[in-house]
C-alpha positions in Angstrom: 0.0 0.0 0.0 1.1 3.5 -0.7 1.4 6.2 1.9 -1.6 8.0 0.4 -3.8 4.9 0.8 -2.7 4.4 4.4 -3.4 8.1 5.2 -6.9 7.7 3.8 -7.5 4.6 5.9 -6.3 6.2 9.0 -8.5 9.3 8.5 -11.6 7.1 8.0 -10.8 5.0 11.1 -10.2 8.2 13.2 -13.5 9.6 11.9 -15.4 6.5 12.8 -13.9 6.4 16.3 -14.8 10.1 16.9 -18.4 9.5 15.7 -18.9 6.5 17.9 -17.6 8.4 20.9 -20.1 11.2 20.2 -22.9 8.7 20.0 -22.1 7.3 23.4 -21.9 10.8 24.9 -25.3 11.8 23.4 -26.8 8.5 24.7 -25.4 9.2 28.2 -26.8 12.7 28.2 -30.2 11.3 27.3 -30.1 8.9 30.2 -28.9 11.6 32.6 -31.9 13.8 31.5 -34.3 11.0 32.0 -32.9 10.3 35.5 -33.3 14.0 36.3 -36.9 14.0 35.2 -37.6 10.9 37.3 -35.9 12.4 40.4 -37.9 15.6 40.0 -41.2 13.7 39.7 -40.4 11.6 42.7 -39.5 14.6 44.8 -42.8 16.3 43.8 -44.7 13.2 44.8 -43.0 13.1 48.2 -43.7 16.8 48.8 -47.4 16.3 47.8 -47.6 13.2 50.1 -46.0 15.1 53.0 -48.5 18.0 52.6 -51.5 15.8 53.1 
């Protein structure tokens, strides 16, 4: 293989690695947001129950 071909392969692999890392980060942010919503709902229920 030539140096030009190897460079192209390395660029493609680096791009794929970067994109997969971004997907994991976005998925994690979605899970964190869902957990925050659940915690807020639970806190609201506890406050409402305590007020009765």
